[in-house]
Backbone as CSV, one residue per row, in Angstrom:
resi,resn,N_x,N_y,N_z,CA_x,CA_y,CA_z,C_x,C_y,C_z
1,UNK,-18.493,125.450,81.253,-17.263,124.738,81.506,-17.458,123.275,81.094
2,UNK,-16.484,122.739,80.401,-16.582,121.353,79.947,-16.113,120.403,81.036
3,UNK,-16.555,119.163,80.911,-16.127,118.123,81.828,-14.692,117.751,81.483
4,UNK,-13.762,117.991,82.391,-12.341,117.744,82.117,-12.050,116.266,81.891
5,UNK,-12.814,115.363,82.525,-12.566,113.938,82.322,-12.957,113.495,80.921
6,UNK,-13.802,114.258,80.250,-14.185,113.907,78.891,-12.986,114.027,77.941
7,UNK,-12.001,114.831,78.317,-10.814,115.007,77.489,-9.757,113.931,77.740
8,UNK,-9.881,113.198,78.834,-8.894,112.175,79.190,-9.214,110.863,78.484
9,UNK,-8.164,110.067,78.226,-8.436,108.726,77.672,-9.327,107.923,78.619
10,UNK,-10.083,107.001,78.064,-11.053,106.235,78.848,-10.391,105.459,79.982
11,UNK,-9.215,104.906,79.745,-8.543,104.127,80.803,-8.119,105.018,81.960
12,UNK,-7.680,106.222,81.648,-7.276,107.164,82.702,-8.492,107.603,83.504
13,UNK,-9.573,107.910,82.822,-10.796,108.329,83.505,-11.331,107.208,84.391
14,UNK,-11.285,105.974,83.899,-11.782,104.842,84.687,-10.909,104.619,85.916
15,UNK,-9.602,104.700,85.747,-8.689,104.505,86.882,-8.867,105.622,87.908
16,UNK,-9.038,106.823,87.434,-9.239,107.957,88.338,-10.543,107.817,89.114
17,UNK,-11.588,107.410,88.436,-12.875,107.219,89.097,-12.781,106.111,90.142
18,UNK,-12.096,105.022,89.807,-11.933,103.920,90.764,-11.141,104.376,91.990
19,UNK,-10.106,105.159,91.767,-9.321,105.684,92.880,-10.137,106.609,93.762
20,UNK,-10.933,107.445,93.139,-11.786,108.360,93.897,-12.789,107.594,94.745
21,UNK,-13.396,106.570,94.159,-14.370,105.762,94.901,-13.698,105.018,96.063
22,UNK,-12.484,104.510,95.827,-11.757,103.806,96.884,-11.456,104.735,98.053
23,UNK,-10.970,105.943,97.754,-10.649,106.894,98.815,-11.905,107.335,99.565
24,UNK,-12.997,107.517,98.841,-14.248,107.892,99.492,-14.728,106.786,100.430
25,UNK,-14.641,105.540,99.954,-15.041,104.408,100.796,-14.147,104.328,102.031
26,UNK,-12.860,104.520,101.840,-11.914,104.477,102.961,-12.251,105.564,103.980
27,UNK,-12.593,106.753,103.498,-12.982,107.846,104.381,-14.215,107.466,105.195
28,UNK,-15.194,106.859,104.539,-16.408,106.445,105.239,-16.100,105.418,106.326
29,UNK,-15.224,104.469,106.038,-14.855,103.448,107.023,-14.156,104.097,108.218
30,UNK,-13.216,104.978,107.943,-12.473,105.612,109.035,-13.380,106.467,109.915
31,UNK,-14.271,107.226,109.308,-15.165,108.062,110.115,-16.217,107.233,110.838
32,UNK,-16.600,106.094,110.255,-17.554,105.208,110.930,-16.953,104.615,112.200
33,UNK,-15.635,104.479,112.212,-14.943,103.983,113.399,-14.600,105.104,114.380
34,UNK,-15.217,106.262,114.188,-15.057,107.424,115.077,-13.610,107.912,115.161
35,UNK,-12.871,107.771,114.064,-11.505,108.263,114.035,-11.533,109.787,113.927
36,UNK,-10.595,110.449,114.585,-10.522,111.904,114.486,-10.344,112.298,113.026
37,UNK,-10.954,113.418,112.659,-10.904,113.850,111.264,-9.485,114.150,110.810
38,UNK,-8.665,114.707,111.685,-7.291,115.019,111.280,-6.505,113.746,110.967
39,UNK,-6.725,112.707,111.741,-6.034,111.434,111.508,-6.579,110.774,110.250
40,UNK,-7.890,110.812,110.066,-8.497,110.238,108.861,-8.014,110.979,107.611
41,UNK,-7.944,112.303,107.689,-7.455,113.093,106.553,-6.018,112.727,106.206
42,UNK,-5.189,112.540,107.226,-3.795,112.173,106.997,-3.702,110.809,106.329
43,UNK,-4.499,109.862,106.785,-4.494,108.520,106.194,-4.925,108.569,104.725
44,UNK,-5.959,109.334,104.444,-6.445,109.454,103.071,-5.406,110.158,102.204
45,UNK,-4.770,111.192,102.741,-3.738,111.912,101.993,-2.567,110.998,101.657
46,UNK,-2.191,110.136,102.575,-1.103,109.189,102.314,-1.489,108.214,101.209
47,UNK,-2.706,107.722,101.260,-3.158,106.803,100.205,-3.217,107.519,98.862
48,UNK,-3.671,108.756,98.858,-3.732,109.531,97.619,-2.337,109.772,97.063
49,UNK,-1.380,110.089,97.933,-0.002,110.304,97.481,0.562,109.032,96.862
50,UNK,0.307,107.898,97.481,0.759,106.634,96.922,0.113,106.329,95.595
51,UNK,-1.161,106.647,95.487,-1.877,106.412,94.238,-1.321,107.313,93.128
52,UNK,-1.010,108.557,93.461,-0.454,109.483,92.467,0.950,109.061,92.041
53,UNK,1.688,108.479,92.959,3.050,108.055,92.677,3.077,106.804,91.806
54,UNK,2.096,105.924,91.973,2.120,104.635,91.276,2.192,104.743,89.753
55,UNK,1.453,105.634,89.088,1.573,105.701,87.623,2.952,106.209,87.182
56,UNK,3.598,106.972,88.044,4.901,107.521,87.678,5.969,106.436,87.576
57,UNK,5.784,105.343,88.294,6.786,104.277,88.275,6.361,103.087,87.416
58,UNK,5.204,103.173,86.790,4.739,102.078,85.917,5.515,102.094,84.607
59,UNK,5.680,100.925,84.034,6.362,100.826,82.732,5.434,101.169,81.614
């Protein structure tokens, strides 16, 4: 199986990687503060939804 990101333009791959790292860091912060996993998952899902929506409204 090939690496799917290798087929994406470099700017898209870089933005996706940055978003993934941001969400992972956010997850670590929330769990470090002993937040319930269901609440942390919801917070991360909301951030991911916003991140997915942002390119759709860009010029």
